[in-house]
C-alpha positions as CSV (number, residue, x, y, z in Angstrom):
1,M,30.5,-90.5,158.4
2,R,32.3,-88.7,155.5
3,K,30.1,-90.6,152.9
4,I,26.9,-89.7,154.8
5,C,27.7,-86.0,155.0
6,L,28.7,-85.9,151.3
7,F,25.5,-87.7,150.4
8,I,23.3,-85.2,152.2
9,V,25.0,-82.0,150.9
10,S,25.3,-83.2,147.3
11,S,21.8,-84.6,147.2
12,L,20.2,-81.3,148.4
13,M,22.3,-79.3,145.9
14,A,21.5,-81.6,143.0
15,F,17.8,-81.9,143.8
16,S,17.4,-78.1,144.1
17,V,18.9,-77.6,140.7
18,F,17.0,-80.3,138.8
19,A,13.6,-80.4,140.5
20,Q,12.0,-78.2,137.8
21,T,14.0,-79.3,134.7
22,R,14.1,-83.1,134.3
23,E,10.6,-84.0,133.2
24,D,11.5,-84.4,129.5
25,T,15.0,-85.7,129.9
26,A,15.6,-89.3,128.7
27,I,18.5,-91.4,130.0
28,F,19.9,-94.6,128.5
29,I,21.8,-97.0,130.8
30,P,23.6,-99.7,128.9
31,T,24.7,-103.1,130.3
32,V,27.0,-102.5,133.3
33,S,30.6,-103.5,132.8
34,A,31.7,-105.6,135.8
35,A,33.8,-108.8,136.4
36,R,31.2,-110.2,138.8
37,P,27.7,-110.9,137.3
38,D,26.0,-109.9,140.6
39,H,27.6,-106.5,140.5
40,A,26.4,-105.9,136.9
41,A,22.9,-107.1,137.6
42,F,22.6,-105.1,140.8
43,F,23.7,-101.7,139.5
44,K,21.7,-102.0,136.2
45,E,18.5,-102.9,138.1
46,N,19.0,-100.2,140.8
47,F,20.0,-97.4,138.5
48,D,17.1,-98.1,136.2
49,M,14.7,-97.9,139.2
50,E,16.4,-94.8,140.6
51,T,16.3,-93.0,137.2
52,V,12.5,-93.5,136.9
53,A,12.0,-92.6,140.6
54,A,13.9,-89.4,140.1
55,G,11.5,-88.3,137.4
56,Y,13.6,-89.0,134.3
57,S,12.5,-91.0,131.3
58,L,14.3,-94.3,130.8
59,A,15.2,-95.0,127.2
60,D,15.8,-98.4,125.5
61,N,18.6,-97.2,123.3
62,A,21.0,-94.2,122.9
63,N,19.3,-92.9,119.7
64,S,16.1,-92.1,121.7
65,A,17.8,-90.6,124.7
66,D,19.3,-87.3,125.6
67,F,22.1,-88.8,127.7
68,T,23.9,-92.1,128.3
69,L,24.8,-93.1,131.8
70,R,27.7,-95.7,131.8
71,L,28.4,-97.7,134.8
72,D,31.7,-99.7,135.3
73,V,32.8,-101.7,138.3
74,S,36.4,-102.6,138.9
75,P,38.6,-103.7,141.8
76,N,40.0,-100.9,144.0
77,M,43.7,-101.0,143.2
78,I,46.6,-99.1,144.9
79,T,49.3,-97.9,142.5
80,Y,52.7,-97.2,143.9
81,D,55.4,-94.8,142.6
82,D,57.2,-97.6,140.7
83,G,54.0,-98.6,138.9
84,F,53.3,-101.7,141.0
85,Q,49.6,-102.3,141.7
86,E,47.9,-104.4,144.3
87,Q,44.4,-104.8,145.8
88,A,43.5,-102.3,148.5
89,P,43.8,-103.6,152.1
90,P,40.8,-105.4,153.6
91,D,40.0,-102.4,155.8
92,E,39.4,-100.2,152.8
93,P,36.7,-100.3,150.0
94,Q,37.4,-103.2,147.7
95,F,35.6,-102.0,144.6
96,L,35.1,-98.8,142.5
97,L,31.9,-97.9,140.7
98,R,32.7,-95.5,137.9
99,V,29.9,-93.3,136.7
100,T,30.2,-91.5,133.3
101,L,27.6,-89.2,131.7
102,V,27.7,-88.8,127.9
103,R,25.7,-86.2,125.9
104,N,24.3,-88.2,123.0
105,E,23.8,-85.3,120.7
106,D,27.6,-85.0,120.1
107,G,29.2,-87.8,122.2
108,F,30.7,-85.3,124.7
109,E,31.7,-86.8,128.0
110,M,30.2,-84.4,130.5
111,V,31.3,-85.9,133.8
112,S,33.1,-89.0,135.1
113,F,33.8,-90.0,138.7
114,S,34.3,-93.1,140.9
115,F,32.7,-94.1,144.1
116,P,34.3,-96.8,146.4
117,F,32.3,-99.6,148.1
118,T,32.8,-103.1,149.4
119,E,29.3,-104.7,149.9
120,L,26.4,-104.2,147.5
121,E,24.0,-103.6,150.4
122,E,25.6,-100.4,151.4
123,M,25.0,-99.0,147.9
124,Y,21.3,-98.8,148.4
125,D,21.8,-95.6,150.3
126,F,24.0,-94.0,147.6
127,N,22.7,-94.9,144.1
128,L,20.2,-92.0,143.9
129,F,22.9,-89.7,145.2
130,L,25.3,-90.8,142.5
131,L,22.6,-90.3,139.8
132,Y,21.9,-86.7,141.1
133,Q,25.6,-86.0,141.3
134,A,26.1,-87.0,137.6
135,M,23.0,-85.0,136.4
136,A,24.0,-81.9,138.4
137,N,26.7,-81.3,135.8
138,V,24.2,-80.8,133.0
139,P,23.4,-77.1,132.3
140,I,19.8,-76.2,133.2
141,T,19.2,-74.8,129.8
142,R,20.0,-78.1,128.2
143,L,17.4,-80.1,130.0
144,G,14.1,-80.5,128.2
145,E,15.4,-78.7,125.2
146,V,15.3,-81.6,122.8
147,I,11.6,-82.2,122.8
148,A,9.9,-79.1,124.2
149,E,6.1,-79.1,123.7
150,T,6.3,-76.4,121.1
151,D,8.9,-78.4,119.1
152,R,7.2,-81.8,118.9
153,W,5.5,-81.2,115.5
154,R,8.9,-81.2,113.7
155,N,10.7,-83.9,115.7
156,K,8.9,-87.1,114.8
157,W,10.3,-90.4,113.5
158,L,7.6,-90.8,110.9
159,Y,5.4,-88.4,108.8
160,V,2.6,-89.1,106.4
161,R,2.2,-86.3,103.8
162,G,-0.3,-85.3,101.2
163,S,-0.3,-82.4,98.8
164,F,-1.9,-80.8,95.7
165,D,0.7,-79.8,93.2
166,Y,0.4,-77.4,90.2
167,P,3.2,-77.9,87.6
168,V,4.3,-75.0,85.4
169,I,6.4,-76.0,82.4
170,A,8.9,-74.0,80.4
171,N,6.8,-72.5,77.7
172,H,8.2,-71.8,74.2
173,I,8.0,-74.7,71.8
174,H,10.0,-74.7,68.5
175,V,10.6,-77.1,65.7
176,G,14.1,-78.4,65.6
177,D,15.4,-75.9,68.2
178,E,15.7,-76.2,72.0
179,I,14.5,-73.0,73.6
180,Y,14.2,-72.6,77.4
181,G,14.6,-76.3,77.9
182,R,11.6,-77.3,75.8
183,S,11.6,-78.1,72.0
184,I,9.4,-80.0,69.6
185,Y,10.9,-81.8,66.6
186,N,10.9,-84.9,64.6
187,P,14.3,-86.5,65.2
188,L,14.1,-88.3,61.8
189,N,12.9,-85.3,59.8
190,P,13.3,-81.8,61.3
191,L,11.1,-79.8,58.9
192,I,11.0,-76.2,59.9
193,E,13.8,-74.7,62.0
194,N,13.2,-72.0,64.7
195,Q,9.5,-71.5,63.9
196,E,7.4,-71.0,67.0
197,L,4.2,-73.1,67.2
198,D,2.5,-72.0,70.3
199,N,2.9,-70.7,73.8
200,I,1.8,-73.2,76.5
201,T,1.9,-72.1,80.1
202,A,0.5,-74.9,82.3
203,V,-0.6,-78.5,82.7
204,G,-3.0,-80.3,85.0
205,L,-3.2,-80.7,88.7
206,G,-1.0,-83.2,90.5
207,V,-1.2,-85.1,93.8
208,T,1.6,-86.5,96.0
209,I,1.2,-88.9,98.9
210,G,4.3,-89.8,100.8
211,L,5.9,-91.5,103.9
212,E,8.8,-89.6,105.4
213,L,11.3,-91.1,107.9
214,Q,13.4,-88.6,109.9
215,F,16.2,-91.0,110.8
216,L,18.5,-88.1,111.9
217,Y,17.8,-84.8,113.4
218,W,19.1,-83.1,110.2
219,M,18.3,-85.7,107.6
220,S,15.2,-87.6,106.4
221,A,14.0,-89.7,103.5
222,E,10.6,-89.7,101.9
223,A,9.1,-92.3,99.6
224,N,6.0,-91.1,97.7
225,F,3.5,-91.8,95.0
226,V,3.2,-89.0,92.5
227,F,0.2,-88.5,90.2
228,R,0.0,-86.0,87.4
229,F,-3.1,-85.3,85.3
230,G,-2.9,-83.6,81.8
231,E,-0.2,-82.4,79.5
232,P,-0.2,-79.5,77.1
233,H,-0.8,-81.8,74.0
234,D,-2.6,-84.5,75.9
235,Q,-5.1,-83.2,78.4
236,N,-6.3,-86.7,79.2
237,A,-2.8,-87.9,80.2
238,F,-2.4,-89.6,83.5
239,I,1.2,-89.9,84.7
240,P,1.7,-91.9,87.9
241,G,5.1,-92.3,89.4
242,L,7.2,-93.5,92.3
243,G,9.4,-90.9,94.0
244,L,12.3,-90.8,96.5
245,Q,13.4,-87.6,98.3
246,L,16.5,-87.1,100.5
247,K,15.8,-84.1,102.8
248,F,17.9,-81.9,105.0
249,P,15.7,-80.3,107.7
250,L,16.7,-76.9,109.0
251,K,15.0,-75.8,112.2
252,P,16.0,-72.2,113.0
253,A,12.8,-71.3,115.0
254,N,10.0,-73.0,116.9
255,H,7.2,-72.4,114.5
256,F,8.7,-73.1,111.0
257,M,11.4,-75.2,109.3
258,L,13.0,-75.5,105.9
259,E,13.7,-78.7,104.1
260,P,15.9,-78.5,101.0
261,Y,16.0,-81.9,99.2
262,I,17.1,-83.8,96.1
263,M,14.7,-86.2,94.4
264,G,14.3,-88.9,91.8
265,V,11.1,-90.1,90.1
266,S,10.3,-93.2,88.1
267,Q,7.3,-92.4,85.8
268,I,4.8,-94.8,84.3
269,N,3.1,-94.5,80.9
270,T,-0.7,-94.9,80.9
271,S,-1.8,-92.8,77.9
272,N,-1.1,-92.2,74.2
273,T,1.7,-89.8,75.2
274,K,5.0,-91.6,76.0
275,F,6.8,-90.1,78.9
276,P,10.5,-90.7,80.0
277,L,10.9,-93.4,82.6
278,W,13.4,-91.5,84.8
279,A,13.4,-87.9,86.1
280,A,15.5,-86.1,88.8
281,G,15.7,-82.8,90.4
282,G,15.5,-80.9,93.7
283,G,13.3,-78.6,95.7
284,M,12.5,-76.8,98.9
285,Q,9.7,-77.5,101.4
286,F,8.7,-74.6,103.8
287,G,6.7,-75.9,106.7
288,V,4.9,-74.1,109.6
289,K,3.5,-75.6,112.7
290,G,0.0,-77.1,112.2
291,G,-0.8,-78.4,115.6
292,E,1.3,-80.4,118.1
293,I,2.0,-83.2,115.7
294,G,1.8,-81.8,112.2
295,A,2.7,-79.1,109.7
296,F,1.3,-77.2,106.8
297,F,3.8,-76.7,104.0
298,I,4.5,-75.1,100.6
299,D,6.7,-77.2,98.3
300,A,8.5,-75.9,95.3
301,N,10.6,-78.2,93.1
302,F,12.2,-78.7,89.7
303,L,12.1,-82.0,87.8
304,Y,14.1,-82.8,84.6
305,S,13.3,-85.9,82.5
306,F,16.2,-87.8,81.0
307,D,14.6,-88.5,77.6
308,Y,12.1,-86.9,75.2
309,V,8.3,-86.9,75.5
310,E,6.6,-88.4,72.4
311,T,3.0,-87.3,71.9
312,P,0.5,-87.2,68.9
313,N,0.8,-84.0,66.9
314,P,-2.5,-81.9,67.1
315,M,-1.5,-80.2,63.8
316,Q,-0.8,-83.2,61.6
317,D,-1.8,-81.4,58.4
318,W,1.6,-79.7,58.1
319,L,3.9,-81.5,60.6
320,P,4.7,-85.2,61.4
321,S,2.2,-87.4,63.2
322,N,4.2,-87.4,66.4
323,I,6.1,-84.5,68.1
324,Y,8.9,-84.7,70.6
325,Y,10.0,-82.3,73.4
326,T,12.1,-82.2,76.4
327,R,10.3,-82.0,79.7
328,M,11.4,-79.7,82.6
329,V,8.7,-79.1,85.2
330,V,8.6,-76.5,88.0
331,S,5.9,-77.5,90.5
332,I,4.3,-75.5,93.4
333,G,2.5,-77.6,96.0
334,I,0.4,-77.0,99.1
335,G,-0.1,-79.8,101.7
336,Y,-0.1,-81.1,105.2
337,K,1.9,-83.8,107.0
338,I,1.2,-85.5,110.3
339,G,3.9,-87.0,112.5
340,F,4.1,-90.1,114.6
341,M,6.5,-91.1,117.5
342,D,8.5,-88.3,119.2
343,R,12.2,-88.4,118.5
344,R,15.2,-87.0,120.4
345,R,18.1,-85.1,119.0
């Protein structure tokens, strides 16, 4: 009689609290820990069914769930003052089902309690009650927070991005002297020192196509193809490259996010101009909501090449046939990325 009254009161309280807040909450139930295989199979199967019937989502793993519901079955033991233990008498419940709810975001154990039983058949009447009792300890404001409809666009496992980039390079070019990160000289025969040749302000348009994996709520990695067209002294230059970015998404509001990142690029030579193989740098991507599954973004980054650029000299009548300069590029890009597969925090 005590169990029946407890079941009715607790179920009504729990149901009234959660009736409007559990639609987007995912629960992962791992394999039940039990000495008897029939206990493990029974509770795993029944709690899976009750979870779905109660309106929650059933997740396949903890990474895609809001909460983990652990179930453990053990004998009901009586412990005496001297520490001696023995099985409960036959007229008392012989087993204990322990239910533990863990918040996956930070591993916090929100609630843990035990429920006594003897026969599995009697638990058909209590499994749903135990599920509600566990979930009643979750604050209302927490439920559905992870993947609210307005937040889906920035919580995807995978993004495909495309952008147009306009590189602006450090401008002043001197013979034999590095100024503002860019200098032209002949390493074998520096002729004229500190004489300014020209003032170059821009190079051609670039395109970036990438695939971004958001493997953590606060970290993602993007592999991309980078294409640059034109250089100050070689307007026909085509500079393809393979890039890798490690991003750290910040999500302070529902309709925008910031992604500072570090990056490396391997460049490929396809023209008369010889470009350095490796370059590295960092940047910031500012994204705004562009539909339920995508984002428009502005991307600003800085890229430094680890060797000199060698290119034919356009003024060969008074300087060497080839000129050399360091290459530091500041790029501004505008693009869009579309996401696939909702993820949870």
